C-alpha angles and dihedrals in degrees: 000000000000091000091051092051091048093050094047092046090050091050091049093049093047092048093048091047092050092050093047093048093048091046090054089048091053091047090050091050089049092052092045090050091051092047091050092051091047090052091049093048093045094048092047090049092050089049089060095051125100106202104299094341131092135184110229094209094050092046092046091051090053094047093047091052090050091049092053096044095043095036092236123172095214148335126221131184116184133181128232092283092051094252111145117249090180126006122175135167115001090358090063091061119097094243112041109217109162096164094048090055091056093255135126123216128226118189139190131187114222115198090201142356120228129168116254116259112256119250117267112279093014122119116198118219122238120266117287120257138065123294135045124299120221113269092359102097120213111349146130095304147316092263105264108209095024116131134200117247114244116237120282168240093124131204114219117191134178125195107218125196106256095195097088092050092045089051091050092052091046091049090047091051092048093048091046092050092048091047091048092051092049091045092050090048090051090046090049092049091047091049091047089050092052090045092049092049091049091045090047089054091050092048090048090053090047091047092051090048091047091050091050091047092047091050090049092047091048090051091048091047091051092048091045092049091050091048092048091049092050091046092057093065098060089040088056090051091048091050092048093049092047092048091048092051092046092054093055109114094222095056112114123233097256093051091046089054092050090049090050089052090052090051093048094047091047090051090050093051091046089051091054091048090051090051090050093049091048092051093045092052114083112253112237110174121209098214121209136143111290125191102227098200092058092047092050091048091054091049091049092052091049095051099035095097094044091050091050091049090054094045089244123149106222115193132174130195121224109268111196092181135119111208134187107245148117100268095210094048092045090049090051092048093050092046089053092050093047095045089049089051090050090054090050090052094053107159094025140312144132130289119188129187122198136170127193144147117262129213091278092059093251127122127249125197112202127194111189127182137179094220135123096299128217127279117244092242092052097046097083091048103049094098092049111112114259094009112129138144094199116099094228095035123118097195097232103098099078091036090056091045090053090050091051091050092049092048089057094045092251132125129235110214130182132199117184147148127193111266093006103079135247136272119204120189135191102209135189100034118160109235149154131213117247097191094086 
């Protein structure tokens, strides 16, 4: 995150610096252009002076030519009182509005106006026009139409076309924005590249750790399965000895009860070992068409007595569906869900089983109970091995059911609320309707 902020700040600073530098360059070019035109206009004006006299028509001709060649909007020369000596273009209009005409004004104050010195060896003719000019002797004329310059200082102004400079600034802004976008994109890609490389390194470390953990878990599972398998044999011997001793006719009632307890506890331990071995063994379903109504009827007959003993009303809807499943694994999964529902309804309740096709054309098997429900914090953990809130629970039933569902490509979903019961669904089952 810090690297990304640094890169984006650097791009922003570089872009802003580039725009400011280019803006100053354009402004400098604009000023240099105005200074050059002022120099040209001033030198041309001085070239048309005769001492302190000027001819309005000659000066106007020069200024008009300069306006056309330099694409000026106007020229204005004013005396010390601000009265125009020469005003052309926008300055000749009654209301001078240089900015409104899309022009920009450059000005220069001239303390005095003097004619340029003639080149060496060059003799300038007298002013045109009949008569005799002062101090010139006989000549071609006294300069009819010539006028004396009023006293200075003089204000000289040119109205330049602002459009080229506006276009340059607009083009600069557009280029800067495009460059900024490209720079930010490159910065974003660079940041993403660094992040992806860092993330790849983290994932690689996690993958190596996961592989090591998986290998360790596989080794422990293999050792545990071997230990459990080897433990079943002596437990079987203990159960057989206890049963043989219990069946002896000369065993008193108290001893017979203790032997029966040994047998029951042995059966319970063996049952847990069988559950562990079943969970540790990879689930590989042998899928074939299974008539769901017949399977549910067999499960109902198997659990009828246990439901009655627990004061539980077990009901099943008709399920005229044929689904693709491993019948033995599906039977085990449904038994786990129903036995878990019976435990939740300890002291009495209702358990209902339904199967139907959803809007996607796939089957759903629903086991719904009115038992104690599941806390929100426990709901994501109920399929974790060895997690159980029941006193006599091992925590492998729902974990095995979830493995069976995954092996078939199904999903096991739960909806529950404390005190309101639980709904478990096997979702995504391929099926076909047999009612047609």
